[in-house]
N, C-alpha and C positions, 0 to 999 in steps of 0.2 A: 352179588349182582354186578354187572359191568355196565357203565354208562356208555351208550352207543355214540359213535361219531359218524355214523352212516347218514349222510345228508338225504339220501333217497328215502330211507325209512322215516326220517324226521319230517319229511315233506308230506307225509300222509296225515290228513286230519283225523283226529281221534273221535271215537264213538262215545255217546253219553254213557255215564256210569250209573248204576243203581246206588242207592245210599249204602247198602251193605258192601258192594264192590269198592266204592269210594273210601269207606273207612278202612278197609283192609289195605288198599293201595297206599293210603296216607301213612300207615305204619311202615310199609316197605320203603316209601320215599324218605321217611325220617331215618330209617336204618342206613340207607345208602348215603344220605347227606352226612351222617355222622361218620360213616366209613371213609368218605373222601377227606373229611377233616383229619381223621386219624392218619391217613396216608399222606398228609401234607399238601392236599389240593382242595382247600376249603372253598365252599360255595354257599350261597344264601338262598338258592331256589332250585327246584327240580320239578320236572313234569313227568307224568307217567310214561309217555312214549320214549323218554330218554333211557328208561330202564326196560324197554321192550313191552310195555303194557299199553295197548291202543285204547285208552279210556281217558275221558276228560277230567283228570284229577291232577292237581299240582299243589306245591307247598312253597312258602317263602318264610325263612327263619332269619330274622335280624336280631341284634341285641335289644332292639326296641319292641319287636312284635313277633308273634307266631301265627302265620296265616295258612289255613288249609282250605282248599277250594275244590268243590265237586260240581262239575258242569258249570263253570263260571262264564259270565257274559258281562263285558264292559258296556255299560249303558251310555256313559258320557266321558269325555276327555276335556281337560281345561289346562291352559297355560303351557303351550308347547315349549320344550327346551331341547338343547343339543346335549347328548351324553357323549363325552369323550371316553373311550376305552371301555365300552361295554364288553363283558366277557361271558363265557358259557362253559359249563362243565363238560359239555360234549365236544368242545373245541378249545381245550385248555391253553393252547399256545397261540391263540388268536384273540385280538381285540379289534373292535370296529367302532366307528363313530356313527351314532344313530340319532334319530329325532324321536323323542318320547314326550310324554306329557307329565307335568308335575302333579296334577290332580286327576283322579279318576273316581268314578262311581261304578261299583261292580256288584252284581248279584250272583248268587249261586244257591245250590240246593242245601248247603250246610249252614251258612251264616246269614242267608237271606239277602242282606244288603250292607255294603261297606263304602265309606268314603275314605280314600287313601291319598296320601301326599308323599312327596319326596322319594326316598329310596324304596319304600314299600310299593308305591305306585309304579315306579319304573320296573321293579322286579316282577310285579304281577303282570304288567304288560308283556314282559319278556316271556314269562311262563305261559300265559294265555296264548301268545303267538305260537309257542311250541305245540299246544293242543290243537291249534288250527293249521298245523303243517307249515309254519313260517319260522325260519331261523333268523338270528341277528344279521346274518349276511344278506338276507333278503331286505333288510331295513337299512343297510349301510348307505351312508351319504358321503359325498365328496367335499362338502362345505368346509 
């Protein structure tokens, strides 16, 4: 699979996924994330629309945690912060400054409910944005 850099395609909000679809897509996202690492372009998160699947499924893989989300929804945000140098596998040569939140409360069809902080919270916000047709450039700030 190839990760798309087509901003027009990435601006289309994704459709809900069934549990079966979601589990299959998670496997594909894991494979693609591993491929990018083998190819020397490692990332820690990936959304289904980045690999051409218009479904609300994403993953975040850090050294600390492995998060898979099907039809995620962020219920609350807490402690806004500025992120310098947010990157994206769809735009590997670009980094932007964004405003994200240090703590989030997220629900989905797979894990039901999670409270995330730090890097995991920031990455989930980034990936959920993808599922809603929002890229990091849409969140860029000049501060």
